[in-house]
KEKOL-662873 format. One record per residue (C-alpha): x, y, z; residue in three letters. Coordinates in steps of 0.05 Angstrom, whole numbers, plus 5000, padded with zeros to 4 digits. Layout:
N
XYZALA
...
// end
This chain:
950
500050005000MET
502250724992LYS
500751285041LYS
501851915002ILE
501352425057LYS
508052195084ASN
509951865019LEU
510651235060SER
511150685009ILE
510749955031ILE
512349514972MET
513548794959LEU
521048724954GLY
522349404985LEU
520449845043VAL
521450585034VAL
519951165080LEU
520151855049VAL
516952385092THR
514953075073SER
513453535130CYS
513054205163THR
518154595205PRO
517754505280SER
518354985337GLY
520755695327ASP
519455925256SER
525556375263GLU
529955765268ASN
526255345218SER
528955265148GLU
524855235084GLU
523654505069LEU
524854384995SER
529053984947LEU
532254314886ASP
530753964820TYR
530154064746GLU
524553724707LYS
524153594633ILE
519153204593THR
521352814532LEU
517252814468ASP
514952104485ASN
511952344551GLY
517252094599LEU
518152584657ASP
525452654677VAL
527252974743VAL
534553144758LEU
537453314826HIS
544753494835GLN
548253294899ASP
555853234896ASP
556953074970SER
558752354951ASP
561052054884PRO
554751644876ILE
548251684836VAL
541251414848ALA
536751234789VAL
529351114802ALA
523850954752ILE
516850984779LEU
511650664734VAL
504350864747HIS
502050144748ALA
500949734810GLY
496249174830SER
490349654818ASN
491649564743ARG
490348814746GLU
483948444733ARG
480547884771PRO
483647214754GLY
490447534742ARG
491847804812THR
499047904832GLY
500948044760PHE
503948734770ALA
508748454822HIS
510147854778PHE
511548304720PHE
516548694763GLU
520248034773HIS
520147894698MET
523548564684LEU
529648334723PHE
530847744677GLN
533248004609ARG
531648464552SER
533648494480GLU
540648744494ASN
541848594568VAL
543447854579PRO
539547394625ASN
540547574698GLY
544148214680GLY
541048634735PHE
542348104789PHE
549648034768LYS
551848704740ASN
549649224792ILE
552948874850ASN
559248764809GLU
559449504793TRP
559549664867GLY
552149854870GLY
545649624900THR
538749554867PHE
531749304878ASN
524549394856GLY
517949434891GLY
510649394875THR
504749664914TRP
497449794899THR
498550414857ASP
505450334824GLY
512049984814THR
518950274824VAL
525750034800TYR
532050334829TYR
539650304831GLU
544850664872VAL
551750624840VAL
558450974839PRO
557751534789LYS
562351204738ASP
556950664727ALA
551251144713LEU
551151074637GLU
551250314645LYS
544950364689VAL
541350824639LEU
543050334584TRP
539949754623MET
533850144648GLU
532150404579SER
532949704550ASP
527649414595ARG
523050014585MET
523249994509GLY
526649354487TYR
524048814534PHE
518148454506ILE
521548094448ASN
526247764498ALA
520747434539VAL
520246684529THR
515846144557LEU
521845864594ALA
523246524629SER
515846614646LEU
515145924676GLU
521945974710GLY
519946604749GLU
513346344774LYS
516245904830PRO
520646484853VAL
514546944863VAL
510646374895GLN
516446274943ASN
516147014960GLU
508746944978LYS
510246345022ARG
515846725057GLN
512047385066ARG
504947135076VAL
503746395084ASP
509346255134ASN
508246885176GLN
503647005235PRO
497647425215TYR
500147385143GLY
493247285113HIS
489947865150THR
490448365094GLN
487347895044SER
481347775089VAL
480348525100ILE
480848725027LEU
475948195003LYS
470948405056ALA
471849155047LEU
472049224972TYR
466848924925PRO
468848404875GLU
472148744815GLY
474549344855HIS
482049444841PRO
483549394916TYR
479648734926ASN
486048324924TRP
493048364955THR
499148594916VAL
502247894919ILE
495847584892GLY
493646864892GLU
498246274876LEU
493145994827GLU
492846654788ASP
500446694785LEU
500745984759GLN
495746154704ASN
499646754677ALA
501146704602THR
505947024553LEU
500047414525GLU
498747694595ASP
505947934598VAL
505648264530LYS
498948594544GLU
501148884612PHE
507649144582TYR
504349484523GLU
498649764564GLN
502250044625TRP
509850074614TYR
510350624563GLY
515051204579PRO
508951664581ASN
506551284643ASN
512951364683ALA
517651844718THR
525251774715LEU
529352104770VAL
536952164771ILE
539752434835ALA
546852504858GLY
553652724833ASP
551752894762ILE
553153394707ASP
546053594685LYS
547953774614ALA
551553114605GLU
545852724636ILE
540653054591LYS
544552804531GLU
544852094559MET
537452094576VAL
535652334506SER
540151804475LYS
537651214514TYR
530351394528PHE
528451904475GLY
527051434418GLU
522550964459ILE
515551084431PRO
509651264474SER
504650704483ARG
498950454524GLY
494950814577ILE
497551404618ASP
491051674646THR
490551624722PRO
484651234749MET
479051614783ASP
478051514859PRO
473550934878GLN
472051024952PRO
467450514984VAL
462350495040SER
459549925080LEU
452149775092GLU
453949375155GLU
459749185200THR
462648505181LYS
466548075229THR
471147485211TYR
475747015247TYR
481446555227TYR
485446035266GLU
492646225249ASP
497845665250ASN
503446165266PHE
499946625315ALA
500846545390GLN
497047165409LEU
489947365389PRO
489647985345GLU
483748445331LEU
483548935273ARG
478149445258MET
478549735188THR
474350335166TYR
473550585095PRO
476151305089THR
478751745032VAL
483551714974GLU
490252074973GLN
490052834968TYR
482852854991HIS
482053465036GLU
480853015097ASP
487052585088GLN
491752995131TRP
487053045190ALA
485852295187LEU
493352185188ASP
493852615250ALA
487952255282LEU
491551585276GLY
497451835316GLN
493252205367ILE
488951595383LEU
494651105397SER
501651425398ASP
504251645465GLY
502551585539LYS
496752065533ARG
493551725474ALA
486451495490PRO
487350785461LEU
494050695495TYR
491150895563LYS
484950445557SER
488149835524ILE
494949825557VAL
494450185624GLU
487250115647GLU
484349465620SER
491249145609LYS
488648705553VAL
494748815509ALA
501849075513PRO
500649575456GLY
495849865406VAL
496550215339SER
491950625294SER
493450945227TYR
490451225164ASN
492650975096SER
490251395037SER
491851084969ASN
490451304898GLU
483451024894LEU
481050964965ALA
483350965037GLY
482750585103THR
483450735177PHE
485850165220THR
485850015295ILE
490149415313ARG
490849065379VAL
495148435389ARG
492348215456ALA
495347835513ASN
495347075508ALA
488546785523GLY
484847445519THR
477747425492ASP
477247915434LEU
470048105452ASP
473048445513SER
478248805470VAL
472849045423ARG
468749315481ALA
474549715508VAL
475850025440ILE
468650205429ASN
468150545497GLN
474650915484THR
471951195419LEU
465651425454VAL
469751765508ASP
474252095456PHE
468152385422ASP
466152715488GLN
472952935514LYS
477153075452GLY
484653125460PHE
490153595484ASP
492854085432ILE
499853885455LYS
498953225420ASP
497753565353LEU
503654025365GLU
508153435382ARG
506353105316ILE
508053725277LYS
514453835316ALA
517453185290GLY
515853315218LEU
521953735201GLU
526653215229THR
523052675190ASN
523453085126PHE
531053135130TYR
531652405150ASN
527652235088GLY
532452595041ILE
538852405077SER
540751945020SER
540652054945VAL
535751474939LEU
531051804989GLY
531252444948LYS
529952044884ALA
523851694914PHE
520952344940GLN
521652704874LEU
518952114834ALA
512852004880SER
510652734882TYR
511552794807ASN
507752174789GLU
501952224838TYR
501252974850ALA
503553214781GLY
509753584803SER
515853474847PRO
514554124883ASP
507853894911PHE
511853814975VAL
510354554989GLU
502854434986GLN
503553795026ASP
507154185081ILE
501854725081ALA
496354205087ASN
499753875147ILE
500854535181LYS
493554735171ALA
490654135209VAL
486854375271THR
483654045331GLN
476854155300ASP
479153815235ASP
481353205274VAL
474853135312MET
470853265249ARG
474052695210VAL
473552235271PHE
466052345272ARG
465352305197THR
469251665184TYR
470251285250ILE
465151405305LEU
459350915299ASN
461150775226LYS
460950085194ASN
467549725187HIS
471049065178ILE
473248675241VAL
478248115236THR
479847635293ASN
486347235281PHE
487146735338VAL
492046155352PRO
490145495322LYS
485445125367GLY
483145775402SER
477045965361ALA
473546105428ASP
477746745434LEU
474547045372ALA
468447495378MET
461947125384GLU
458847405321ASP
464947275277ALA
464346825217GLN
470046405191MET
474346755139ALA
475646405073ASP
483146325070VAL
486545905017LYS
491745455047GLU
496945125003GLU
497844385013ALA
504944095021ILE
505743604963VAL
511643154946PRO
517143484906TYR
518043354832SER
523443714793PRO
520844294749THR
520244084678GLU
524844494633ILE
520544854582ILE
523544744513GLU
522145284463GLU
519745064395GLU
522945334332GLY
527645934328ASP
528046304394ILE
533046814373SER
530947514394ILE
528247984342THR
531648644356LYS
527549284356THR
530449824311GLU
534650354345SER
538750954323SER
545050624353PHE
547549934370ASP
544549794438ARG
547949124443SER
554449484461ILE
554849594536GLU
557650284551PRO
564150314590GLY
565450594658PHE
566051344665GLY
571751684701GLU
573551324765THR
570451704823PRO
574751994877LEU
572751734945VAL
574352175005ASN
573651805070PRO
571152255127PRO
575852535178THR
574552205245ILE
575952575310TYR
576852235377THR
577552415450ALA
577352075517GLU
574352395579LEU
577352335648THR
571951835668ASN
574051375611GLY
568251545563LEU
570851495492GLY
568752005439VAL
568551865364TYR
565752355314GLY
565052585242VAL
562853275222GLU
558053295163SER
554553935144ASN
550153735084GLU
543753725126LEU
541854055192PRO
541753375227LEU
545652995279VAL
545652255293ASN
548752005357PHE
549451395402SER
552551185468ILE
554450455471ARG
555650145539ILE
559449495529MET
556548885562GLY
549148815546GLY
546548105547HIS
553747855558PHE
553148125630MET
546647765644ASP
546347255701ASP
544846595666PRO
539746455720ALA
536047105704LYS
536847185630VAL
533047795604GLY
535148335654VAL
539448705604ALA
533848705553ASN
528948995604LEU
533849545623MET
533049915557THR
525449905563ASP
525050155635ILE
530250705626MET
526051045572MET
520051075619GLU
521351745652GLY
526852025695THR
527352215768ALA
524552895750ASN
519952715692LYS
514152235688THR
514051775628PRO
509052245595GLU
513252855610GLU
519552545581LEU
515752335519GLU
513153055511ASP
520053355521ALA
522952915466ILE
517053035420GLY
517053785426GLN
524253795402LEU
522353375341GLY
527652885365ALA
528152135367ASN
531351785427ILE
531151035439ASN
534950485475MET
536449765455SER
540149165480THR
544548705439SER
548748095458ASP
554748545471GLU
552449245488TYR
546749695510ILE
545750305466GLN
542050955473ILE
541551295405SER
538151885374GLY
537052355317ASN
535253085318CYS
535853755284LEU
542654065296SER
539554675328ARG
536254215380ASN
542453795393PHE
544254095460ASP
537154045487ALA
536553325461THR
543153135494MET
540853455559ASP
535252945559LEU
540152375544VAL
544352605603ASN
538152585647GLU
535951905622ILE
542651585637ILE
544051925704LEU
537051955734GLU
532851335718PRO
525851355747ARG
524850605761TRP
517350675751ASP
513650085783GLU
507450135738LYS
511650155675GLU
515849575699PHE
509549155707GLU
507449345636ARG
514249195607ILE
514548505639ILE
507848335609ASN
509948605541GLN
516248185542THR
512447555561LEU
507747655503GLN
513647765456SER
516847115480ILE
510246755467LYS
509847025396GLN
517246875381ARG
515846135393GLU
512146095326THR
516846525285ASN
520946045243PRO
526846515234ASN
527046695308ALA
526745955326ILE
532545795279ALA
536746335312THR
535246095383VAL
536945365366VAL
543145545326MET
545945975382ASN
544845415433LYS
548544915390LYS
553845395364LEU
556245685430TYR
554545115476GLY
550045095536GLU
555245395583ASN
555846045543HIS
551146625556ILE
550146715480PHE
546546035480SER
540746395514HIS
536246895477PRO
537447605503SER
529947705513ILE
530047135563GLY
525146575576TYR
518246595607THR
520846275670GLU
526746755678THR
522947395661VAL
517447225710GLU
522547225767THR
526047875750ILE
524748455798THR
525949195794LEU
531649105843ASP
535048645792ASP
534849215742LEU
537549715793LYS
543249235809ALA
544949165735PHE
544949915728TYR
549450025789ASN
554349485768ASN
554949565693PHE
552650255671PHE
559450585675VAL
562951085629PRO
569450695624ASN
565550145587LEU
562150655542ALA
563551025477ASN
559851625449TYR
559051705374HIS
556752325336VAL
555752435261ALA
552653065234GLY
552353815233ASN
556153955298VAL
563454085313THR
567753655358LYS
567454195412ALA
559854215409GLN
559453455411ALA
563853405473VAL
560453995506SER
553653665497ALA
555753105543LEU
554553605599GLY
553353245664ARG
555952585637LEU
562952865638LYS
562753035712ASN
557352615746GLU
558051945711TRP
563451605753LYS
568051065728SER
568250385762LYS
572149755753GLU
568049205721VAL
570248495713GLU
567748205648MET
565447485653PRO
568846925616SER
565146355582TYR
567745735547PRO
565745675474VAL
563544995448ALA
568744645406GLU
568144675331THR
564644025309PRO
568943505276SER
563043255235GLU
556543585211PRO
550643625259GLN
543543725235LEU
537943945282TYR
530543965261PHE
524944375294VAL
517844195278ASP
512944745257ILE
506844345235PRO
504144525166GLU
509745035153ALA
509545245080LYS
517045375080GLN
523045085114SER
528245555144VAL
535245295132ILE
540945585172ARG
548245345166ILE
553445645214SER
560145575247ARG
564546015291LEU
570846305259THR
575546845287VAL
574947465331PRO
572448095297ALA
579248445300ASP
583047855271ASP
585748015200PRO
582947345178THR
576047645186TYR
577448075125ASN
579747475086GLU
573247115101ILE
569447745080LEU
573047745013VAL
572346995002ALA
564847035015ASN
563447574963ASP
562247094905ARG
559046564949LEU
553246924981GLY
554147674988ASP
548347904945GLY
544547694883SER
550747574842SER
553047044891GLY
552746314874ARG
547846134929LEU
542746634902PHE
544146474829GLN
543345724838ILE
538145644893LEU
533646194866ARG
535146334793GLU
537045634770GLU
532845184814LYS
527245644838GLN
527445344908PHE
527246014944THR
526246764942TYR
533446884963GLY
539646534992ALA
545646885023TYR
551746785067SER
555447275111PHE
560347355168PRO
558147745230SER
562548075282ARG
562947875355ASN
567248195409ARG
566647685466ASN
566647055424ALA
569146835356PRO
565247135298SER
559946725264GLU
559546535190PHE
552646345166SER
548846145103ALA
541346145103SER
534946125063SER
527445985068SER
525445465017VAL
518945144995LYS
517444575044SER
517544014993ASN
524644184969VAL
527844195038THR
532443605023LEU
534143834953GLU
535644544977ALA
540044275033LEU
543843844984ASP
544744454939THR
547544864996PHE
552544305010LYS
554444254937GLU
555344994926VAL
559245134990ILE
563144474987GLY
565544594915ASN
566545344922TYR
574045354933GLY
575644854879ASN
571345224827THR
573445934845TYR
576446264783THR
580446874762ASP
573947174736GLU
570847104806ASP
576847444837LEU
576848014788ASN
569348134799LYS
570348124874THR
575848634870LYS
571849084824THR
565449064866SER
568549104935MET
573049694916ILE
567650064879LYS
562449984933GLU
566850404978ASN
563751014943ALA
557150854979ARG
559950725049ARG
560351445072PHE
553851735045GLU
548951785103THR
549651985176LEU
547151295193PHE
552850965155SER
557951445184LEU
555451285254LEU
556050545238GLY
563350625220ILE
564750985286LEU
560950445324GLN
564849885291ASN
571450205309ILE
569750285383SER
565749645392THR
570549155361TYR
577149515376ASP
578449615302LEU
583850095276PRO
581550775252MET
583250565181ASP
579749895184TYR
576150035119ILE
582850145085ASP
585149485114GLN
579049145086GLU
580649445019GLN
587849205026LYS
585348495038ALA
581448554974VAL
587148814931THR
592048294959GLU
587247704951ALA
589347154903SER
586346504879ILE
590946144928GLU
588946574988SER
581546494973ILE
582345744967GLN
586245715032SER
580846105068THR
575245675040THR
579045035059THR
579645275130GLU
572945615142TYR
568045345090PHE
569144615107ASP
562044355119LEU
564343785163SER
565344325217LYS
558544645209TYR
551944605247ILE
545544565207PHE
538744775234VAL
532244665196ILE
525544935219VAL
519744635181GLY
514244115176ASP
516543465208LYS
510843045181ALA
513043135109THR
520443305113GLN
523942985173PHE
524442275146ASP
526942515079ARG
533042815114LEU
535142175148LYS
542041905130VAL
546641375158GLN
551841665206GLY
553942395213ALA
548642895192GLY
542642465211ASP
537442965236PRO
536243045310ILE
529343285330LEU
529543865380VAL
524344335410ASP
523945075396ARG
529445225446TYR
534244685421GLY
532844145473GLU
533243445443GLU
526543075440LEU
529242385425GLY
526241885376ALA
518942035359MET
// end
């Protein structure tokens, strides 16, 4: 779906947040929120928007086609998304798999995404590869259809079907959207089906369907091309004219008229969800299409009802009735119609009739009492920060320009959008609430755990959900083309079969890093960047889950929740208001090896934001009521995690990888039995023992100087006292001498999660870089062999990857993973073994050259955003890396040889030393995996405890 007010686009294959907004606070300090651009329209109707930004030697290219799932017809649902997949295959002049292989090898990144109202394709590359990208993009816009064959059509179907299984069928609450859309929109309405569509419809797609969709919707006159980054506009105009100018206009480019709906009655449905552990209630109201005059007030209403301690739904659902740990509400206005949703994922065993009653009473009370103007002001205060966050990358800028141009008619609609947000009043919010929500008919969905239909509302009827059966695997029949399948080339004014060369090699200027150490031992790492009036910061306190008492696992995780719930001088509500009025973001999180408080704010509000950070760290409130809520929220999260296949695979792998005596064998969130015993005194003890500056490092990236960054530490410099802390020591399980396979049963799972891992070397060991280099052609992206073989060649999965991850207090982990269709579990596992096992012996000079090209060129993208700069600083301090660790990574790349790669793979990619974890359907897959001797599957529960023969 696409929510235009914030240009928040949620697409299959891609999640993008591009926010347009209004200045916050003092207008004297606010800056005009705009994005410079130049727009031209080619004779064929293609809108071209150019934005120049030479802060980094990279360029983003985005093509937004005004054709999403709303352009489909019944019986061919999911086709827009399927067509997006087809466009990544080949075209007349770009060879098969060119996008998957080329962009990564040029040091870039790419993707595509489809939603209800459109499809976007994008690349971010070093600027020397720009002409290559324009050559490829123009080829699939104008020279694609003659290259489509029956074999490529049939070969892509299983890939898209695997994506549906991964994103919908194998996920808790995955079918909710489908139930809502079919109930809300009448048959034939363009929003009656989900973007991913039905498996049966995908299977029935034909070559004629592909040709028809392409001719009808993919003309240049129905699209916007944006090029943003380090460009020469005059040069780019010539390139665009050359590659896109001769593509003829075709098809339909008239926007569809809005088709809002109304309901004659409220409809209530339930479904027993195989993957849900908690009952969930959703109430969905029909509202208005994008750019309708009521859209902005409805957006504000969503936040006012549920966001924050004062929010009516939060108070009634979480604090008073205590039926759930959280609640959300939001408006989503799309091109043709809109919806307003209230969602509650209730506590285990909660009857959803009671949840519905609480919501209904809350809405009645809201109608009578209204809301505090401060809540509307808080929403507006954060908009300026969000605007700059949205354009902090060239890709973000490209998305914003493309979206406004295609759906509002001009990239500068941002100015009107801002004005509309600023104009929302209390009266507007209450008016739309009474017009669209209060006592209005809506769709109610009850998704409950399997076997718990009694938790659904009494008047609910069973939803019609299509479940795919798990059938025995049979290899896909290769489609043989009849006759001459040579491509008929479309005429062009130049030879498009010749791939353009690279441009001038970009000059990469790594940022200058400053450091300092305070007298209390607090380390300071910073980078000054003045492109935007923003600052990103973090304070990492080493320890985290590593400091947990194994008998009370989960204390460190709870610390970061309780410390954001007020301070000694501020109630939770007052702290929330203080952060909100600055338009700032502050949050805390726990990892295996550190606790982090991080934030993001306007540079003019940096000192005030850091004052709050000082207060949060030095003056925790220890609020009893919030502690009780957090404990309950954590217990519900643990419950839900127990049916998440990927989470289960991680828990089991860690237990087997590190061994039962290592703290990392336990999930950082804890267990039900440990969390239930934790007291507030346990948290206070953790704080007193381990929250010390000599274990902490402070990182700053943005529009502040070193002096300002250090000065903002304020009280932390003087009042945060150092203290000796003894770090625990844990034995790590020995590396296996033979492969070990563990199987976790998720009955009726539509996919199996396969995870293959071993421990390697510490993060600061030079060998880590060698593993990083060796892995590039194995599993680091879509050009890797795992992706190419498991997805592109065999269609077993939506994606397959491998990667090393850094640890400080244990050897680093190397993993390969994928989610595969259930009935190919054995075949996919054998393929993993074959690809990884033969990798070293089949590694070639071509592989090495491509690795060197891609890993050196991708350096151009590493310093673009404040987020990435902060990540570099955090890596240095967290893992004791040298200041030039990126240069050392590059050195490992340039010095790599066939012999060194083969030596690394022999030592670290030897599958006899790996642990295998599979999470899937035991009834159909377990016996197929049985072998004689090493590697015979061992059945374990969802926490890795062996279950014995069953």
